[in-house]
Steps between C-alpha positions, in 0.01 A plus 500: 500500500429821681127433499558156656706662772224756568232229515706297746544808714126576505430139600740546786309809616173303524643203690463426866666723752755243614595412142518868413737572786733210413509553121523879521807471722652263246417746225654790690819302570537390136656701220166630372535779240439850631234577244294199616527615859391847398190359329423283803525804721251686276257208499525458874412864558159442333416189705422573867537130591864481394670714764752228576603489134531878489742507795712216364513661157613828650773332706619299203511807275685702764749217557572461132547873459770504770670183373510638147637833622790335681580179315456584134791637297318589183510858370226756547422527130445124465268493799312800368441329164406175673246685713345665195470174308365327810235762555396486131469123528277526803284770338450281192396189692266634771157650490553731797670788320490748788649259753780383276596857410567559872733199516674613181576841647621339824731260322643761264619706797707225656866522401729220604756612760337841541660671796159525672481120514782499754318722750437300816406557862776262609868453424566356158683170458854501371391353167232769460753776571736359240225481237388852574850634449573298189165463325288802595315633193650806336292691240655535154615847382193540275255401771197730520473611861143606596435869548328636810350840572673677787324828564475663156784310335549151364805315629637151460799288598812565291726222376805712579422459871600133474841582355564788740406300811600132459308397811170619351241257361167560324186295570259452213238363739508796738600755232756646736866492607669294774845476653602148410757466776284642779215262419723211599531638854156662537387244759791585731414870519762770471607851584513648849289319763395240241270749327223386268601459137276653236550647154739316269511206742161375616303738277569600139596853404226600255540879498806619315506873570854586605586128468876556476515665844276230644740233378805688631338538843428128506866426434587678824270286713679294764339172399587564134862570587523143629589397150401764253855599413632142499476208267193282539697192601675701771162618627371144522815374667493780757137442585554127527812548710311729737242227556773239552695719743186573699413130523853408603490746788179335620661159553833618649369464861380148418839397361684653796282300738558172316874567487504574875325171576731303272824642640389448860358152439144598594207292369280716280165326504283398792258212547201707394512826308194687377354847469611820335768704672307814413277412796627622837347192668698265278819694565436477873461123477828479306680708764360273771671201342187337361643490147843464340812705564491650150150646539586607856802696379295665225239597755774635726632715216154640433437574866843664522411753231596339167256698288625355171419146611164606644408674175593189302293272722196728497498579127601162356237249387475175693687314226781754482622553856829316423511327840358159410697181564567458127644851472708438811654193340573687178670785689705252707613325181588840352712581807689174454549564128644847567746362756612217272533748214739716702706198603522371144600845377799500739593144400502587131739787567735255668426233234626196694311333785468182705190326633437389858220246537350302787174320574259467791140398572254770607203480736279372215742210437597656168862466396638851450827572321659836575717668238757769584751673272859586597672775303729802531321835512727713284337825615640470854733197473331269744393137469122453505297186555142594412190286534295484177219263590363164608414224254241235581646155433294194404809282487850521647700305244815656358342550157190669642711731717722589204200582278336706777819702553543573131130591463527740793807668351319535167189647667696777672704576188840342574695286256678178586783620278610732784462240777840442663430319825262269688466479878297217659509271801633145479176323407536235230234659280695826509867398509492166316784461248284343230130581553521777758371847415853643500624241249204549266538878506874471446431293188317802358744756642847355577613822671229472769729347763335327796594582860384290793389743771796570730273536803349158437850357468601650833186361662584154364848525649363598840233233484764239421709618795193487725433132420730401788260336751614705800462830308169386352369413848624831635307691231187300580528578871552872432190502280289322764615732780418807289153360426449415869546858613317666209191276534404647838489860613561384858825326405616794287437735793698269727803515271464875468486545878816290545684712243385826657598379847865468390654841570844393380397456135634746250283720279524273196382191686218687669349579160436128435196395697381192309623215287477480122365197320719313252393577145483196271621677186680821599839424651551864592212460742659182640819692561314758707298234684808304614693813598201622700462159667865503604483853640188411706620154606555587869154662526339199330646267763363714784160535336467124439601427858217722623250350255577145625289582804208647301151378588426419138599138434595553134715803581687331785565179301633678192705742708675205673559325168647805325713597800666159505557515122669840485729423797662201336861537393443390140227764462734771622783388276270479197355842574843660529630340180189595302494857625869537415450366148187708440681812616728464199223436246248757628634798308569282198135392489387861522742631237410227249139622499593855400385614156829686451704182540694388193660167419854608578413653837287200600775247429754725671287512818457124493875446469561723803253301714639168377856598585392616846319173574791292370738692727259445790502127432878475458565678833232317689714450812547872542156620396296238688711473820202603714290215362498144620765263373227266375417741212819411310446126557134520391586697185770245404255207539227644274746668259315834492653776289384855428552529127373763257709452188312193370185704447647833388817429300511466122181701456488694170871434463492602132392860572662542841820656350287807420532595868858587403355818346433628851803718584556335839524159323747595226769275645280189509467447123720562199383659175464170313260356760287813496494512119400133482203564732410816307476311170205303643301823458653600166155566347418745781818705453521805277845397372567129541843505341761369745741785424235759593417315821867472593551873438202591718619268775845665491347850522277382784797374701693822435207706623537344848877458506579777749161500676500350848123536554385219272138379485424167666185401307354517152236757587766732645712456188239573232477880552872529420467350150545770235389512138846380400425163659161386363582128512626516858173659608293235320699216658463650848125544452469138386697380801284705737184362339582138592267392785630421850199392706125457463433697819289759314250239371482361855404845629211522253349191660465692826297762314296225334400360840391843621308577182325170439379410845215264588260796483617588148565150367277543191705786360561475125852476360480841326387677816766316704776608262385862497485522880831315542680727254371811677588365845843352423611785272347772717807720452430514126405856411173488305243775445123494476523627140708199397247267661209675327672478162559127545149449639340677202683272253324183611154577359267797438337623819170676558710781643716607206864493609675477163445572132403165353475638148879519474 
């Protein structure tokens, strides 16, 4: 068999050059035995026409030597015996005795995992370091170390050196000693001023005169002290951690820049971005606005003296600068994950939460569902409503919305078992009794009570009241007049000059120089618009009278039309009635949108406004004596009433008695009503026995018996709950968690419009969520280290930022 192999090899050496190159490379890449390669090398040396084969044989032999030194786990004695038997086999089957004897001697000197095999002019891989520490060859106690003549005496390495100095290793190949631990870090240099490493590190110690002192001096070296007195695993961990810490410092300026752009709603990328920032010309083009804001800010940092960033840009390879668009997206996602993680951590401390959900269509005509969480922050006793992300919707049915909500809660780590409230608008797909999202979720979690947004309910009441034709026409005229003046700078200046010409106006009126447009959705803005219109009414009449004679035909015609409209008696009566009604509901609309509003306080405010409006209606003759007599007759004909109770009463009536736990409401509910409402949450209470609840309720009442300064809301009451009243605290937290309005989700839509504009309409959902979380929750305290830790978890990076072996 061996002779057939040799004949095939000789045929290969006499083939054409192109066949020889192809087959020899295949031979070198295969698992050809070392003894065959040694023979080929000998034969090639005698044939001057086979230089290509000689070089390939040498590379193959060198490669196999290194692979065997690192990858094999067999013992030295077994390899030594294998080498001897191999060499005998070659000597018996070849006719070139002298050549084969050379290969036999070469093979017999190679010991698997000899410490010399790990010498390298570059940093070793992590796997190679581990194998060196675990599998480096150690001579047996009876090993015969070679003797060498030093001067007039013979000296040799002593086995006792290995036991005295655990870091010492002996190389059979080099017949000398090495420091096993220092070899691992030889490429990095060491000592003061990164001095050159020599004996025991890059070169073997072969002279053993006064060896003990030599070894002791080596132990005092600075680079050896890096880990010489510590365990090997600690040494590796420290070295690895130093690399990780250094790399993390390199990308801190990049993360700070991305975070700055995200919080200030700045677009990161430009239309065209190219070139390395290490070039001063490229940085100049970035500073001139020719590329994106992100690269411009990085260039600004460099030009301002950020040496760490400049060093990173200049020393990093092109594929490791960490400023590419893909890395930007990953960092943005990491920022969002860190923010959501902090929010979820606070929610889990509180345990109970409610969801606030709304939908809108973005600039790309994609249906976006925003999800916010309402909960009580137990660290500072405030109610929080935090945005946790947008969800792209392919369908808006109740079932799809329900599944999307539950999937989102699962993704961020919240359980539906702790869901205690739902807050939506009045859409059928959200509020439907049978197939709406609230009904489907309540089937899975009966304690997740649904609340129709109080602000939406108020808007519906006002819209219903504004359906009176005269009031509806008045609102239309006010809107048209506001548009008329705002559409032309000349007209706006005319109104401003009329206002400034009036020297009798007080300071408050003089501050208002222009009209406000009526907002279609925000009734608070309508309040301000009507009040402003009324305060500027006299100036509007004068300005329109002047504009009737304007040379522009359109201006003069519209000015005449609007002047006649606003001077009619029905317009004035409608304006006065609407302004009077809106004056009562203005503060109510503002207070309902507060995050700190609770169910009890909201209903209490509504009752106050309702009572005031009912009293206004009952005493109409007194309150409206300055108005025309026709107002009463007109109201009687159309049967218009200002009513609020039909949309707000009987809401969450089962749990409303819990507001009796607020000290200022003690007189409104008896103990039985409160206990009945408390038993709805019996699984959430620490002690659900009625006797325990009754005892706590009695102690709670006694605590406030002689106290005149009683809290008015749930959030003011919670800090006064002691450890003696655990159930009272839980019930108050549950009551505070119930949603009031969906104003917070509405606010996120404003951020969505600013983020995803027509210039950034192709933004991906992950990038959108990351930027939105950073912009909306900009007060969230996050550090660059937290972002780096989250960023490094996604996938291994070319720039090592974490230990992926753990």
